[in-house]
N, C-alpha and C positions, 0 to 999 in steps of 0.2 A: 289135368283137364283133358277131355277127349277132343279129337279132331273135329267131331260134329259140332261141339260147343263153340270151338274157335271159328268154324265156318259161319255159324249163326251170328257170332259177334261181329264178323267183318262184313257179311253180305246183307244182313237184315236191314230193311229200310223203314220198318214200322215203328221202331223205338225212337222217341224224340230226343232223349238225353244223349244218345250215342252220336259221336261225331263222324261224319262221312270222311273217308280217307282217300287220298290220291294213290296212284299206282305204287309209287315207291314206298309210301307209308304203309300200305297193305303188306308189302314184302317185309319191311322192318318189323311190323307187328307180328307176323307169323314166325319170323326168325326168333324174336325175343320170347314169344310164347312157347316155342318148341324147346328151346334150351336156354338156361340162365346164362347171362353174360354181361359184359360192359359195352354199352352202346355209345359211341362218340360220333356226334353229328356236327356238320359245319355250322358256324355261327350264323344265326338268322333263320336257319332251317330248324325250327323249334320242334321239340318232342311232345308238345302239349296234346296234340290230337291222339297220338299213340297212347299217352298216359291216360287220357280221358276214357279211351276204350278199355284199357286194363282195369281202371277203377270201376267202370260200368259193369264189367264182368264179375268183379269180386265184391261189389257192395252189398251183396246178399248177407243177411245175419249168420248164415251157415259158415261163412269164412271169417278169418281174422287177418287183415292185411295192414301192416304198419308202413307209413311213408316217412322217411327220415331226411334231414338236411334240406328241407324246402325253405325257400325265402318266404317272408311274410305275405308278399303279393301272390305267390303260388298257392300258399295255404288258403288264403282268402278266396281266390278265384275258384279252386276246386271244391272247397267246402260249401260255397254258395251255390255252385252249379249242380252239385249232387246232393245238397242238403245233408251233409255229413255231420255226425255228432262230434262236438268238441269235448276234449277230455277235461275233467274237473281238476281243481288244484289240490283237492284232498285225496290222499293215497287210497283210503278205503273205497271212496266213490269211484276212483279210477279202476280199481280191481273189479268192481261190479260192471263197469262200462266195457272193459275188455271181454268179459264173459258174454256180453250181449252180441258181440260179433260186429262185422262190418269193416269199413276202411277208416283208419285214423291217421291224421297228421299229428305227429308227436315230436316234441323237442328231444334231442339225444340225451341231454343231461337227466331229464325226468325218466326216460326209458331205462337208462343204465341203473338208476336207483330202484325202479320197479322190478327189473329183472333180478337184481341182487336180493331184493326183499321177497322174491317169489310172488309178486302181485300179478304177474302176467302168466297166463297158462301157456308156457313156451311150447309144449308138445302139440298144442292145438293151433299154433300160428300157421296160417296158410302160406305166408311169404312176407318178405320185406322188400320195399322199393327204396332205393337210394338215389336222390337227385343231386345234381352238382357234384358228381363223383370225383372230379379233379381235386376237390378240397379234402378228400378223405384222409390222406396222409398227414395233412397239416394239423388236423384237430385230434386225431387218434380216438376220439369218442365214438365215431361211427364204427370204426374197426372193433372197438371194445364191445359194442352192442352186438355186432355180427358174430363175434367170437363166443359170447355168452349164448347167443341163439343157436349157433351150430353145434355147440357142445351137447345140447339136449334135444335138438330137433334136426334130424338127418334127412328129412323128406321135403321140407318147405322150400320155396324158391327164393332166390335173391336176384333182383334185376337192378342194374345201375345205369344211370343216364348222365351224359355230359355234353355240353355245347361249347367246350373250350379246348380244341385240339392243341393249341400252343402251350397250354399248361402242362401237357404231358411230355414236352420236349426239354423242360428244365430238369437238371439233375441226371443222375446215372441210372439207367434202366427204370425210369419213373413209371411207365405204364405197367411193367411187370410187378412193381411194388404195390401199385394201386390194386391190380387184379388179385394179388395175394391177400391184401387186406380185406378185399370184398368177397373172398371165397368163390370166385368165378373162374371158369376155364376158357370161356369163349370171348373173343374180341370182335365187335361189329363196327366197321368203319364206313361212314357215309359222307364223303366229301361232296362238294358242289359239282365236281367234275365226274361223279359217278354216272355211268351210262344210263341207269334207270331214272335217276333224278333229272338228267338232261332231257330225256324223252318225255317225262311227265310234265315238265315245265314248258316244253316246246309246244305242247298241244294248244295252249292258249297263252299268248303273250300280250302285255300292254304295249301301246305305241309309245316309244321313247324318243324324245327330242333332246339331244345333248347340246347345250349352249356353252360354247367355250368363250369365256369372257376375259378379255385382256385386262391386266392391271394398268393403272396409270403409270406414266413414265417415272414419277418420283417414287411410287410404291415399288416398282421393279428395281430401282437403284437401292432402295432401303433393303430389299430382300437380298440383293447381292452383298451389301455391306454386312448384314447379319450372318450370312452364310460364310463370308470370309473370316469373320471373327470366330464363328463356331469351328471352322476348320483349324484356325490357329490354336484355339483352346484345346481341341482334341489332340493335335500334334504335340503340344506342350505336355498334356496329361500323360501321353504314352511315352514321351521321351524321358520323363523323370520317374516312371514306374515300369521299367523294362522287365522286371521280374514277375509282374502281375499279368494275369490273363485278362486282357481288355479287348478281346476280339470283337465282342458285341457292341462296344462303345465306338460308334461311327457317327459321322454327321447325318447319314441317312436315317439311322435309328433314333437320333436325337429329336427328330421332328415327329416321331410317332407317338401315339397316346400311351403306349406301354413302356415308354423310356424309363420311367421311375422304377418299374418292376425289373427291367434289365439291370439298372444300376444296383438295385437292392440285392438281386440274386448274385451279382459278381463281387460286390464290395462290402456287404454287411459283415461278413465273417472276418475281414481284415481291416475294418474301419479304424480300430485303435492303433494300427501300425502305419497308417497313412500320415504323411506330413501335412502340416497346415497348408502348405502351398497346393497340394493335391486336393484338399477339401475345398479350397477357394475355387479351383478350376471346376470342380464338380458343381458347386453352388452356382457358378457363373453360367455353366451349361444350362442349368434349369432356368435361370433368368432369361438367357438368350432364347430358349425354347418358348417361354411365355411371350416374349416380344414378337417372335416370328408368327406365332399362332394368332396373337392379337392384331398383327398387321393385316392378316387375311380376313379375320372374322369381325374385327371391330371397326368403328368409324374413325376417321382421321383425328378428330378432337380427343377421343378417348386414348388413342395410341400415343398422341403427343404428350398427354398427361402422364401416361405410364412411363414413357422414355425420360421425361423430365425428372422423375423420381430418382433416376440413377445418375443424373448429372449434378451431383452434390459432393462437397468435400468429405462428408461422412462416409458415403459409399466408396469414394476413391481410396479411402484408407483400408477398407476391408476386402476389396475385390482383387482379382489376380493381375490386374493391369490392363485389361482390354480397353478400358475407356481412354487410355493414352494413345491407342492406335489411330492411324489416319482414317481407317474405315469407320471408327466410332465417331470421329469428328464430323465426317460426312453424314453419318446416320442422324446425329442430333440436328444438323442443319437442314437436312431433307425433311425430317419429321416436323420441324417448325414451318418449313416452306409449304407443307400440305394444309396448314391452318391459317397462316398469315400471308398476304400478298407482298409485293415489292414495296408498297407504301406503308407497310406495317399495319394494314387494316385487317380486321377479322374477315377472312374470305376463304373458308375451308372448301376443299374439293369433296365431292360426294363419293360414297362407296359405289364402285362400278356395278355391283349386282342390284342396287336399288332401282336404277333406271330400267333394267331388264325386268325386274319384278313388277314394277308399275305397268310397263307395257303389256306384260302377260295378263295381269288382272283387269286392266281397263280397256285393252284393245283386242289382243289376240284371242283370249278365251271367249269373250262375248261374240266375236266374229265366228269362231268355231261353232258355238252353240247355234247361231243363226243359220250357218251353212247346213248343219245336220237337219234342222227343221223339225225334229221330233221332240225337242225339249225347249222349255222356256228359259230365258236368261235368269229370271227371278228365282228359279228352283235349282240353280247350279250350285254345286258344293265343291269347294277348293280346299285342299289340305296342303299347308306349307310346313315342311319338316326342317328343324334346325338342330345344331349340335348341343346347345346348352341353354339354360334359362336366361342368361344374359342376352343372347342373340334374339331369343323369343321376345323379350321385353323391348329390345332395340327395334325390331321390325314392327311390333305393335305400336310403339310411339311414332315411328316414321310414317306408318300408314295413316294414323289418326292426325298427327300434327303437320306432316309435310317435312321435307328435308331441311329447309332453311331454319324453321322454327325448332326442330329437334336438335340440330347441331348447336344452335345458339343456347338452347336450354341445357344441353350437355356441357357446354363450356363453363357455365356458371356452377353446375354441379361439381365439376372437376377443379373449380377455383382457378381458372385461367385468367390472365390479365388481358383485358380488352380496352384499349384506349380509343380506338376508332373502328367503325364497321364500313364495309363496302356498300355501294349504292343499292344493291339488291336487298340489303337488310333494312334500309330506311323505311320501306313499306310494311315491314313486319309488325309494326305497332298496331296496325288495324286489326290483326287477327289475335293479338294478345289482350285479354281482358284487363282494363285499366281501373284500378280502385282509387279514384280521386274524388274529392269533394268539390262542389261548385265554387266555393269561395276561395279555393286555392288556385294559384296561377299555374298554367301549364308550363312545364320546363321546356326550354328551347333546345336543349341538347338531346338529340335523338338517342344517343348511346345511354345516357343516364336514365331516360324514360324506359328504354327497353330493359335495362338492368333492374330497375325497380319492379317492373311488371313480372319479369321472369322470376325474380326472388320471391314475389308473392305466391307464384304458382308452386315454387319449390317448397315453400313452407306449408302449403296446403296438403301435400301428400307425401307420405313416407316412401319415396320412390326407390331408394336404395334397397330397402328391405324387400319390397315387392319384386325387384329385379332378380334377387337371388332365390326367392322362394317359389314364385309362380312359374309353372312350366307349360301352361297352355292358355291361349286367348281365343275368343270368338269375335269376329268382326262382320259387319255387313256394309254394303255400299250405301252411303248416305243419299245417293240419287242414282237413277239408272244411267248406264253408260251413254245413252243417246244424248244426254244433256252435258256431257263432259266438255265438249269443245267451247261452250259458252263461258266456262269458268276460267279463272286465273290458274296458271300452272302451279302457283304456290299453295293454292287452297286444297285441303285434303278432301278426298272423295269417300273416306271411310269413317265409320263410327263404331264404338264398342257395343256389343249386344248386352243391354242392361238386364234383360229378363232372366239371365242365366247366372246362378250362384254356384251350384255344385258341378257345373260343366257336364251335366247329364245330356248328352247330345240327342238322345231320343225324344226329349221334351221340347226341342226347339221347333217353333212354328214361325217361320219368317217368310215374307213374300219378296224378299230381296236376296240377291246372291249371298251365299254364306262362305266366309273365309275362316278356317281354323288354323291357328299357328300353334305348333306343338314340338316338343323335343323328341328325339329318337327314343329316349328312355325317360319317362317321367319319374324323377327322383330314384333312378336306378331300377325301375320296374321294367323288366324285359317284355311283359305282357301288354304294356300300354299301347304300343303302336298297333299291334294285332287287334286289340279291342276297339281302338278308334276306327280302324279301317272297316271292321265288321259292322259297327253301329252307324258311322257316318256314311259309309259307302260313297266316297268322293268320286266324281267323274274326272277331276283333274288333280294331280299331285305334283307339287313343286318341291324338289329336293334342293333346298337353299345351300346345304352343305352335303358333302359326300360321306356316305356311311355304308360299308359293306353289308352289315346286318339288315339295315333298313331296305336296301335294294332287294335282298332275297325275300324279306317278308312281303314286300309289294308283289314280287313274282308269285309267291304262294297265294296271296289274296286274289290275284287275277286268275290263277289256275283253278281256284275253287268256285269261281262265279258260275251262275247258271248260263245256259246258252243264250237265252233271250236278253240278258243284261248287256248293256253296251260296254265296249272295251274302255278301260281307263287310259288317260293320256298322261305320261310322266315327263315333266321338264326337269332336266338334270343341269343345274347351274354349277359350273366349275371354272375356276381360274386356270387358264391354259398355261402350261410350263411354269408352274409355281410349286411351292412346298405343299400346298393343299392337294394338288394332283399327285405329287410324289408320295405323300403320306398315304393316300388311298391305294396307290399301286403297291406300296411297301406292305400294307396290311394284307392285301390279296396274296402277295408273294410269300409272306411269312406263314400264312395259313396253309398255302399249297405245299411249302417245304415241310411243315409240321406233319401234314397227312402223308407225304411221301416217306418221311422218316418212320411214321407209325406203320405204314404198309410194309416197309422193309423189315421193321422190327417183328411184325406179325409173321412174316415169312420164315424167320430164323428162330423165333421164340420157342423155347422148350417149356411146356407146362406140365408139371407132374400130375398124374391121375388123382392123387390124394388131395390136390389143392382145393377142391370144392368142399372139403371138410365133412363129407358124408360118411367117411370112415374114421376110426380112432387113430389111424396112422399119422394124420396131420398133427393132432394134439400131442401124441407121444413124442414126435420129433421136436416140437417147439418148447416143451417144458424142460427146464434145466434138469440134468441127470443128478440124482442124489448120490451122495458119497456113502458107499456101502461098506467101507472099511470097518473091521471089527475092533473094538476097544477091549483088549484082553484084561485090562485092569479092573473092569466092571464084572466081577464074579465069573471069571473064566470066559468072558466074551459072550454072555447070554444076550439074546435078542430082546430089545425093548421096543414096545409098540410105539411107532412114531406117529404123531398127529400132523395133519397138514398145517403148514404155517398160516397164521391168520393175522391181519392188521385191521385195527379199528380206524375208520376214516370218517372225518366230519362231513356232513352232508354238503356243506358249502364248498368243499374241496373238489367236487366233481366238475367244476368249471375248468380245472387244470388237466394236463395229460397224465399226471403221475399215477392215479388209480388204475388207469388202463394198462400202463406199463408194468405196474406191480402184478396185475392179474396175468399178464403175458408171461411173467417170470414163474408162474405157478403158485403165487401167494393168494389165498382167499381174502376177499374184501368184505368187511362188515360195515355197511353205511348206517351211521347213527348220528344224532345231533348231540355233540359233546361241547361242554363249556370251557374245558381246559385243553389246550393243544389242538392240533389238526390231525395228527397221526399217533396212535398208541401202538408201539411195536411189541413191547413186552410189559409185564406188570411194573417194571422199573423205568422203561425208556418212553419218554413223551417228546414228540417233535412238533415245534411250531414252524411252519413253512412260510417264508416271506419272499416275494419277488422284489426286485430293486425298488419299483415304484411304491409298493406296499411298505417296504422297510423305511423309506424316507417319510411317508405319512405317519407311520407308527412311532418313529423316533421323535417327530415334530410334535405330535399330540400327547405323547407320554403313554399311549396305549400299550406299547411294547413293554414298558416297565411293569405295568399291571399284569400283563400276560406272563412275564418271566417270574414275577412274585408267586403267582398261582401255581405255575409248573414246579418251582423249587419247593413249595410247601407240600405238594402231593406226590411228587415222583423223585426218586433218588438220582436219576440220570436225565435231567432235562437237556434238550438239544434245541438250539436255534439254527434252523436250516435256511441259508441265504442262497436262493436259486436264481441263476441267470437264464436268459433266453438262449436257446440253442443256436439261434440265427444271429446272435449278437456276440461281440468279443467278451472274453472272460476276464474283465478287469474293471476296476472301480476308479478310473482316472479319466481326465480329459473331458470331452463333451458328451460322454455316455450318460452321465447323470445330469439330466436336464431338470433342474428345480430352482425356483427363485427363493426357496426357504432354506435349503441346505446345500453346501458345496460338498465335494468329495472329502475334503479335510474334516469338515464338521461331522460327517457320517462316521469317519474313523475314530474321531475323538469321543463321540457319544457311545460307540461300540466298546471302546476301551473302558469308559466309565461303567458300562453295563457289566463287563466281565469282572471289574473290581468289586462291584456291588453284589454280584451273584457268582461267587467263586466256583460253584458246582456246575454252572451253565456252560455247555460246550457249544462253540460256534463252528458250524460246518458249512464250507463253501462248495457249491455244486455248479459246474459249468452248464448243466442241462438236466431236464427230467430223466433222461436215460441214465446219466451218472447217478442221480438220486436213487433210481430203482435198483441199480446195482449195489449201491451202498446199503439200502434197506435189506436187500436179500442177504448180504453178508452179516448184517447185525442180527438177523433172525436165526442164523445158524446155531443150533444147539441151545436155543433159549425157549422159555415157555411162552405160550400164547397169552395175550391179555384177556382179562375177564370183562365181558361187555357190560354186565350189570354194574360192576364196580366203577367202570369209566363213566357210565351215565349218572351214577349216584353222586360222584364227586361234584361239589358245588363250586361255582366260581364267584361266590359272594366276596364283595370287596371289603377290605379293612379300612380303618380311618385314613391311613396313608394313601391307599389306592384311590379312595374317594376324592382326596384333595386334587388328584391329577385330572379327574373328570369334572369336578365342580368349578375349578378356577381356571383362569387363563394361564396356561402353562408358562408362557414367556414372562408374564408379570410375577408368577410364583417363583420362578428361578431367579429373577432379578432381585426381588425382595430378600430372598434367602441368602444372597451374597452380601447384604448390607451389614456393617459392624453393629453388634448389639442384637442381631436376629439369630436365634438358635433353632434347632429342630423342635425344641419344646414350646417356643412361643410363636413360631411361624403360623400355626393354625389360628391363634388368637388374632394376629394382625390381619390375616386374610378374611376371617369371619367378621371381625368388628370394623375393619376399615372399608372404605368405599372405592377408592381409587388412589393412584400415586399422588395426584394433586391434593386429595384429601389428607393423605399421610403427611405431606409437607406442611400443611396448614395447622397441624395439631401442636398444642403446647407441650412442655415437658411434663406437666401434671397429667394431661390427657393420655400421653404415651405411657406414663407410669400406671395409670388405671388399666390400660389395655394389656401391657406386658406383665403387670403384677410383679415387677422387679425394678427398683429405682436405678440401680447401677446400669442395667442394660438400656433402660429408657434414656438415661443421660448420654450414653455413648451414641445411640441412634439419633437423639435430638441434635447433638453436637455435629455429627457428620452431615446432617441435613441443613443446619443453620449457621454454624460457626465458620467464618471465612478463614481459609488457611493463611498462616503467617509465614514470613520468611524464616529460614532455618537459622535463628539467632540463639536458640537455647535448646536444651535437651527436651524440655516439655513440649516444644512446638514440633518436634520431629514427627510424631505420629500423624499430625495434621498435614505436615508438608508432603508426606507420601500420598495423601488422599486429595492432592490438589485438583487433579482431573475430575474426580468424583464429585467434589464440591461444586465445581463449575457446571457439571452436568445437571445437578439438581436445581441450581440457580436458574439455568436456562429453561428447565421444565416449568418452574414456577412462573 
């Protein structure tokens, strides 16, 4: 594209669909347009606007641009904004759509198949955009697409975007690996501390008020107890695992949101080597982390209910011993003390942030609006941002019900025992709707009356389901703030907005102040906050929890405002000197360290000129060298024309990494839908690939037996490949196989039976897809390629034996087959003519004879079901004596 076109794209103000850019975004846009590369931006400083402008430039039918690895929300947002065409599910229709040109969001799995089937005009592709580039190495599919693209198209662009700098710090030379997989040579880094970003965001800033809220005395002591226990657990964990690298497992990192990822990256590969004691410590760290997060975010009643779950004899048997510490005893006592007073009455303390939130909504914000004079209180919009759906629901209920009623309501939801309530709860019955009839007497006990009323409310709404699923609420003031002082402090000032079903904020018409409660990410959608800010355009924003990404998105929102718009005021509620503050500071520090590491890596990184794949040198270096030794036994060493190795791959296998790795080895892939096997390597070798979870399901359902039968009938060398995850240990013991249906021993026994039943079937164990690709490459050496037409023509039609596994309950089938008198010849008659095990027991000897068509077998089966075993007094009774347990079993079933 010419520089003039780029200038038009950036500077033109006449086009409505193009997004205006801030100064730093213009520079990023021009850098990315000038030269292909990987762009890594700070979390919260999203690349949406830059991507919008790139799509706007290339959405002309004369171009063909493909966008890979987008989330569902990203695809929906851009497709709607630019009215892009969605790809059809039918292959032939997709091929026609590609020829029409434009920008397409396409799933990687579909694109891989389309490229291999030559449905995409590869040479005419203008370029490929890869989103969430930090995940490229994990899936391998995106790298496969780009390799297929670069082999045939040397001129098109590749632009990659990522918002997760920390992801590039895990592993050895991670950023170089990602760049190599993306075929890019440039790395663009834009941290928040970049000079251009600082200047851009300084031009217009929101007014920020940081409210440092102290925790209550008991909550501070609980936090100290939990941190003491965490310190103890981390020390014990490191002391018994001195040989392992546990540098990242610290108390500071334990309280961050990314702790599970840190654990996973360090311990997954050695999980099977860890002792049970170590696993208990790790599990306890997760439990303690959940407690300390709940202490800050949850109300005292919910926290006490959570802590009470762990003060049980059952948990004491499985934990590492922390509940025996003095700190744990103090923790349980303090947690109870926050809910019950010294007289054992229900008298919970309030969340400290609730008071500040109410003061902001009912006093400070209305006063601020009056002072400005240019806006009316009734048109004010307030946005409250929270960490999760649970807190959203908590704040919504608190503002509608009031603190006392909400805590009492929560106590019954959590099944807490309440024998008496404090005096301030005696008046609560007035605000709780009472469903009593006139002829019934009013109960004298206030506690009982409250209990019944609250239980009625709990039954009326499925509160728990709503709490976990709903991520935003809209409220209005039930009356104007002027009248607040006349009302009781317990009575709520807020009411839900009933006219809103789909939460389309643009449709709201309210003459009262509007309060929107929302999570930072609605169900994981990174766009949600940005869209809410743009559509609601709130004058006041309350950050109920701290979040680095949300703060930056608010900064960008303020910088993009027009000059005439008033500045937003942001209230930052944070508990001073707590784990909440520490977690926020740690997240800032970790991102800063990640960018510093990337900046240092960029300064010393050596990128070969051929890495962009625009010359054949890259592909010549990466394909395995062929063995050119001459075999003199074949007619004096004459040259034989070698054909490129080919593997037939079932369409459903493109969810895995293996096809991509095989292609990287220089093996051609032929994607077709085949009914027998997953990979056809040669005319004789057929491979059925199973992951561990798939293996368990197939063994349990009997499907694997059917698949092995079909392979053995049609191929002389059938192979069952059992493939492990490369990030998990290579063993079939311990807690790796998590299944309620089969244990590790059951799996081994069923596999032994499988090998006995199919002597020609080879079992191959592979630690990872990389090892499998190496194995397939070796198996292909010197062997013929399979015939695609023959593989497709082979039918997987089931025989009578195979059908029995699909038609019947496999567990019942196996059980009946083991009964005396039941043979392989009559099992199908019993399963067809019988109804159930209870029905089988109720049949007479004559009825069994009619079913089995053999009197002797019918007598044996009838006797085992009905004749009571006798003591071993004679030789005739001995056969029944051995079946004593079986006879009792059927008697109990009857």
